[in-house]
C-alpha positions as CSV (number, residue, x, y, z in Angstrom):
1,M,253.3,-7.4,-57.8
2,N,254.7,-10.9,-57.4
3,R,253.1,-14.1,-58.7
4,R,251.9,-15.2,-55.2
5,Q,250.0,-12.0,-54.7
6,F,248.4,-12.2,-58.1
7,N,247.4,-15.8,-57.6
8,Q,245.8,-15.0,-54.2
9,T,243.8,-12.3,-55.8
10,L,242.5,-14.5,-58.6
11,V,241.8,-17.4,-56.2
12,A,239.5,-15.1,-54.3
13,L,237.5,-14.8,-57.6
14,G,237.1,-18.6,-57.6
15,A,240.1,-19.3,-59.9
16,I,241.3,-22.9,-60.0
17,A,243.8,-23.0,-62.9
18,T,247.3,-21.9,-63.4
19,L,248.3,-18.3,-63.8
20,P,248.0,-17.7,-67.6
21,A,250.9,-15.4,-67.9
22,L,253.4,-17.8,-66.1
23,A,254.2,-19.0,-69.6
24,Y,255.0,-15.3,-70.5
25,P,257.0,-13.9,-67.6
26,R,257.6,-10.6,-69.4
27,D,253.8,-10.0,-69.4
28,V,253.5,-10.7,-65.7
29,A,256.2,-8.0,-65.0
30,A,254.0,-5.5,-66.8
31,I,251.0,-6.1,-64.5
32,P,250.9,-3.4,-61.7
33,E,250.6,-3.9,-58.0
34,L,247.1,-4.3,-56.7
35,E,247.2,-1.3,-54.4
36,P,244.0,0.5,-53.6
37,A,243.6,3.6,-55.8
38,E,243.9,6.9,-53.9
39,R,241.0,8.2,-56.1
40,M,239.1,7.3,-59.2
41,I,240.7,8.4,-62.4
42,R,238.8,11.4,-63.8
43,I,237.8,10.6,-67.4
44,G,236.3,13.0,-69.9
45,L,234.4,12.1,-73.1
46,V,234.8,14.9,-75.6
47,S,232.9,15.3,-78.9
48,V,234.4,17.5,-81.5
49,G,232.8,18.6,-84.8
50,G,229.6,16.6,-84.7
51,A,231.3,13.2,-84.5
52,D,229.3,12.0,-87.5
53,G,226.0,12.6,-85.8
54,N,226.9,10.7,-82.7
55,T,226.2,13.1,-79.8
56,V,228.3,12.9,-76.7
57,A,225.2,12.2,-74.6
58,T,224.3,9.2,-76.8
59,I,227.8,7.8,-76.6
60,A,228.0,8.3,-72.8
61,Q,224.7,6.6,-72.1
62,G,225.1,3.5,-70.0
63,L,228.9,4.0,-69.5
64,S,230.5,3.9,-66.1
65,Y,233.4,6.1,-65.0
66,V,232.4,9.1,-67.1
67,T,233.4,12.2,-65.0
68,R,232.3,14.7,-67.6
69,T,231.0,15.0,-71.1
70,I,232.1,17.9,-73.2
71,A,231.0,19.1,-76.7
72,I,233.2,21.4,-78.7
73,D,232.0,22.8,-82.1
74,T,231.8,25.8,-84.3
75,D,228.1,25.2,-84.7
76,S,226.0,26.7,-81.8
77,D,222.9,24.6,-82.8
78,A,224.9,21.4,-82.6
79,L,226.1,22.2,-79.1
80,I,222.5,22.8,-78.0
81,S,221.5,19.3,-79.1
82,A,224.7,17.6,-77.9
83,G,223.4,17.0,-74.3
84,A,226.9,17.5,-72.8
85,D,227.7,18.5,-69.3
86,R,229.9,21.4,-70.7
87,T,230.1,23.0,-74.1
88,V,232.7,25.1,-75.8
89,L,231.7,27.2,-78.8
90,I,234.6,27.9,-81.2
91,G,234.1,31.3,-82.8
92,R,230.8,33.1,-82.7
93,G,228.7,30.3,-84.1
94,I,227.7,32.4,-87.1
95,D,230.5,32.3,-89.6
96,K,231.4,28.6,-89.7
97,P,234.9,27.7,-91.0
98,Q,235.2,26.4,-94.5
99,H,238.7,25.1,-94.2
100,P,240.4,23.0,-91.4
101,R,243.2,25.6,-91.1
102,Q,240.6,28.3,-90.3
103,A,239.0,26.1,-87.7
104,F,242.4,25.3,-86.2
105,E,243.3,29.0,-85.8
106,M,239.9,29.7,-84.3
107,A,240.3,26.9,-81.8
108,R,243.9,28.0,-81.0
109,R,242.7,31.5,-80.0
110,Q,240.2,29.8,-77.6
111,A,242.7,27.3,-76.1
112,H,242.0,28.8,-72.7
113,D,238.3,27.8,-73.0
114,I,239.2,24.3,-74.0
115,E,241.7,24.1,-71.1
116,A,239.0,25.2,-68.6
117,A,236.7,22.4,-69.8
118,I,239.3,19.6,-69.6
119,G,242.1,20.8,-67.4
120,D,241.2,18.9,-64.2
121,L,240.8,15.5,-66.0
122,D,243.3,12.7,-66.0
123,L,242.2,11.0,-69.3
124,V,240.2,12.2,-72.2
125,F,238.6,10.4,-75.1
126,I,238.3,12.8,-78.0
127,V,235.6,11.7,-80.6
128,A,236.2,13.7,-83.7
129,G,234.2,13.6,-86.9
130,M,236.6,14.1,-89.9
131,Y,233.9,15.1,-92.4
132,G,233.9,18.9,-91.9
133,A,236.3,21.6,-91.2
134,A,235.5,21.7,-87.4
135,G,236.4,18.2,-86.6
136,K,239.6,18.2,-88.7
137,G,240.9,21.5,-87.4
138,V,239.7,21.6,-83.8
139,A,240.6,18.0,-82.7
140,P,244.4,18.6,-82.9
141,V,244.0,21.7,-80.7
142,V,242.1,19.9,-78.1
143,A,244.7,17.1,-78.1
144,D,247.5,19.6,-77.8
145,V,245.9,21.3,-74.8
146,A,245.5,17.9,-73.2
147,R,249.1,17.1,-73.8
148,R,250.3,20.4,-72.3
149,K,248.2,19.6,-69.2
150,R,249.7,16.1,-69.1
151,I,246.3,14.5,-69.7
152,T,246.4,11.1,-71.3
153,T,244.6,11.3,-74.6
154,L,242.9,8.7,-76.8
155,G,241.4,10.0,-80.0
156,I,238.7,8.4,-82.1
157,A,238.8,9.8,-85.7
158,I,235.5,9.0,-87.4
159,T,236.5,9.1,-91.1
160,P,234.5,8.9,-94.3
161,A,234.9,5.6,-96.2
162,E,236.8,7.2,-99.0
163,W,239.8,7.5,-96.6
164,Q,240.3,3.8,-97.2
165,G,242.7,2.8,-100.0
166,A,244.3,4.7,-102.9
167,Q,241.4,7.2,-103.2
168,S,241.8,8.4,-99.7
169,S,241.2,12.1,-99.1
170,P,244.6,13.9,-98.5
171,R,242.8,16.4,-96.3
172,V,241.3,13.7,-94.0
173,R,244.7,11.9,-93.9
174,Y,246.5,15.1,-93.0
175,A,243.9,15.8,-90.3
176,V,244.4,12.4,-88.7
177,Q,248.2,12.9,-88.8
178,E,247.8,16.3,-87.1
179,F,245.6,14.6,-84.5
180,Q,248.5,12.2,-83.9
181,R,251.2,14.8,-83.8
182,A,249.3,16.7,-81.1
183,G,249.9,13.7,-78.8
184,A,246.7,11.6,-79.1
185,T,246.7,7.9,-79.7
186,V,244.3,7.8,-82.6
187,F,241.8,5.0,-83.4
188,P,240.4,5.6,-86.9
189,I,236.9,4.4,-87.6
190,A,235.6,4.7,-91.2
191,S,231.9,4.9,-90.4
192,R,230.3,4.1,-93.8
193,H,232.9,1.3,-94.3
194,M,231.8,-0.2,-91.0
195,A,228.1,-0.1,-92.0
196,T,229.0,-1.9,-95.2
197,L,231.0,-4.6,-93.4
198,L,228.7,-5.2,-90.5
199,G,225.2,-4.5,-91.7
200,D,222.3,-3.6,-89.4
201,G,223.3,-6.3,-86.8
202,G,226.9,-5.2,-86.4
203,F,228.6,-2.7,-84.2
204,S,227.8,1.0,-84.9
205,V,230.4,3.7,-84.6
206,S,228.8,4.7,-81.3
207,Q,229.0,1.1,-80.0
208,N,232.7,0.8,-80.9
209,V,233.4,4.0,-79.0
210,K,231.4,2.7,-76.0
211,N,233.4,-0.6,-76.1
212,L,236.7,1.3,-76.2
213,F,235.7,3.5,-73.3
214,A,234.4,0.6,-71.3
215,S,237.6,-1.5,-71.8
216,V,239.9,1.4,-70.7
217,G,237.6,2.7,-68.0
218,H,237.2,-0.6,-66.3
219,A,240.9,-1.5,-66.6
220,I,242.1,1.7,-64.9
221,N,239.5,2.2,-62.3
222,Q,239.2,-1.4,-60.9
223,R,242.6,-2.0,-59.4
224,H,241.2,-4.3,-56.8
225,I,240.8,-6.9,-59.5
226,V,243.6,-6.8,-62.0
227,G,244.0,-3.2,-63.2
228,I,246.4,-0.8,-64.8
229,D,247.4,2.8,-64.4
230,L,247.8,5.7,-66.8
231,N,251.5,5.1,-67.2
232,D,250.8,1.5,-68.2
233,L,248.2,2.8,-70.7
234,Q,250.7,5.1,-72.3
235,L,253.3,2.4,-72.3
236,V,251.3,0.0,-74.6
237,L,249.3,2.6,-76.5
238,N,251.9,4.8,-78.0
239,P,251.0,8.5,-77.7
240,G,251.0,10.2,-81.1
241,G,250.5,6.9,-82.9
242,I,247.8,4.9,-84.6
243,A,246.0,2.1,-82.8
244,A,243.4,-0.6,-83.6
245,M,240.7,-2.1,-81.5
246,G,238.6,-5.3,-81.4
247,F,235.8,-6.6,-79.1
248,G,234.0,-9.8,-78.6
249,S,231.5,-11.4,-76.2
250,A,230.2,-14.8,-75.6
251,D,228.5,-17.0,-73.0
252,G,228.1,-20.7,-72.4
253,A,230.7,-23.3,-72.9
254,G,233.9,-22.1,-74.6
255,R,232.9,-18.4,-74.0
256,A,236.5,-17.3,-73.4
257,E,237.8,-18.8,-76.7
258,N,234.8,-17.6,-78.6
259,A,234.9,-14.0,-77.3
260,T,238.6,-13.8,-77.9
261,Q,238.3,-15.0,-81.5
262,Q,235.5,-12.5,-82.1
263,A,237.7,-9.7,-80.8
264,I,240.7,-10.8,-82.9
265,S,238.7,-11.0,-86.1
266,H,236.8,-7.7,-85.4
267,P,236.8,-5.5,-88.6
268,L,238.8,-2.7,-86.7
269,L,241.5,-5.2,-85.7
270,G,242.2,-8.5,-87.5
271,T,245.1,-10.9,-87.3
272,E,247.3,-8.9,-89.7
273,R,247.3,-5.9,-87.4
274,L,247.7,-8.0,-84.3
275,R,250.8,-9.7,-85.8
276,T,252.5,-6.3,-86.2
277,A,251.4,-4.7,-82.9
278,T,254.0,-3.1,-80.8
279,G,251.8,-3.0,-77.7
280,V,248.5,-4.5,-76.6
281,L,246.1,-3.9,-73.8
282,V,243.6,-6.7,-73.1
283,N,240.6,-6.2,-70.9
284,I,238.5,-9.1,-69.7
285,R,235.1,-8.4,-68.1
286,G,232.4,-10.5,-66.5
287,K,230.4,-11.1,-63.4
288,A,232.6,-11.4,-60.2
289,A,231.3,-14.9,-59.5
290,G,232.0,-16.1,-63.0
291,L,235.5,-14.8,-63.6
292,M,237.8,-17.9,-63.7
293,L,241.6,-18.0,-64.1
294,G,241.3,-20.8,-66.6
295,E,239.4,-18.4,-68.9
296,F,242.0,-15.7,-68.3
297,K,244.6,-18.3,-69.4
298,T,242.7,-19.1,-72.6
299,V,242.4,-15.5,-73.6
300,A,246.0,-14.7,-72.9
301,R,247.3,-17.7,-74.9
302,A,245.1,-17.0,-77.9
303,I,246.2,-13.4,-78.2
304,R,249.9,-14.0,-77.5
305,S,250.0,-16.6,-80.3
306,Y,249.5,-13.8,-82.8
307,L,251.8,-11.2,-81.3
308,P,255.4,-10.4,-82.2
309,F,257.8,-11.8,-79.7
310,D,259.0,-8.3,-78.7
311,S,255.6,-6.7,-78.3
312,G,254.5,-5.4,-74.9
313,C,251.2,-6.8,-73.5
314,L,249.1,-5.9,-70.5
315,Y,246.2,-7.9,-69.2
316,S,243.4,-6.5,-67.0
317,S,240.4,-8.2,-65.5
318,S,237.4,-6.3,-64.2
319,V,233.9,-6.9,-62.8
320,D,230.9,-5.8,-64.8
321,D,227.7,-7.2,-63.3
322,L,225.7,-5.7,-66.2
323,V,226.9,-8.3,-68.8
324,D,224.8,-11.2,-67.5
325,D,226.6,-14.4,-68.0
326,K,228.8,-13.1,-70.9
327,L,232.5,-12.8,-71.0
328,I,233.6,-9.6,-72.8
329,V,237.1,-9.3,-74.3
330,G,238.5,-6.0,-75.5
331,I,241.9,-5.8,-77.4
332,L,243.6,-2.5,-78.0
333,A,246.7,-2.6,-80.1
334,S,249.3,0.0,-81.1
335,M,250.6,-0.1,-84.7
336,P,254.3,0.4,-85.5
337,E,255.5,3.6,-87.0
338,A,256.0,2.0,-90.4
339,T,252.2,1.3,-90.7
340,T,250.8,4.5,-89.3
341,R,249.8,5.6,-92.8
342,I,247.7,2.5,-93.3
343,S,244.0,3.1,-93.0
344,I,242.2,1.2,-90.3
């Protein structure tokens, strides 16, 4: 897409300012052509191993672009209460695995069942609880099946707080690394740590997963605004790596700046991670009548000021009429290989 086409599209939204990325030509080159999508990208939301009590139905509630919800577990009772469109029981549901390796082998023997559940999807979000054997052992198998089917995979590893710092659990750390090796881009969330940082008024684990899903879902399925495709997603969010995420929202005067600073300072992102990011996806959402190019410019400049010179950055803008007068900014950032062992 050339600059003239992009400007025309944003002028149609009521834009009156200068194209924000003109100051960053390398970012403009990364923005795809605004061609109509042949079909909607099929997105699956997969819950593995209980996901720390967050059922897939709870997470999916209110989300657009969910093609199918899938629950995979070694516990038959948990699957009944999951509220998923499709379920996969690993094993007989009687003898639950006591070790992740046992769960891994059980899941591998049922890879065909997992493939049947996800095989026709284009993108899957795998939400895996890293507390028990099921989440640790089954999630890498699901990611591996997705990789073999050429399905783009984003993993959300819900970890116990003790994974943070020097006292981290080797078993949890190993499980997250196996999740990565299977081909998933993994976003770790330490659930108890989040509760301590944010309190009752902050984002829950479920809300962070919702925000991640919404940022990606809107970005890839609204190409008539400023969207991306799955190749772009893989370009900036390194498959098999660790990633971080941050979200912010604001209304009124200065909403673009305020929402961006909230996203940057989010506990799951922060300026230190942003300064070392190798790739970044930014999604900006708001009502169609309220999206202005001047705000796009404000968001882009603020984020670019923290990024390394050689990092790749994609911007997307999408309409969400459910956000009232708010502007929502989502930032997803890939971490370099040297920092993939650092807890997030």
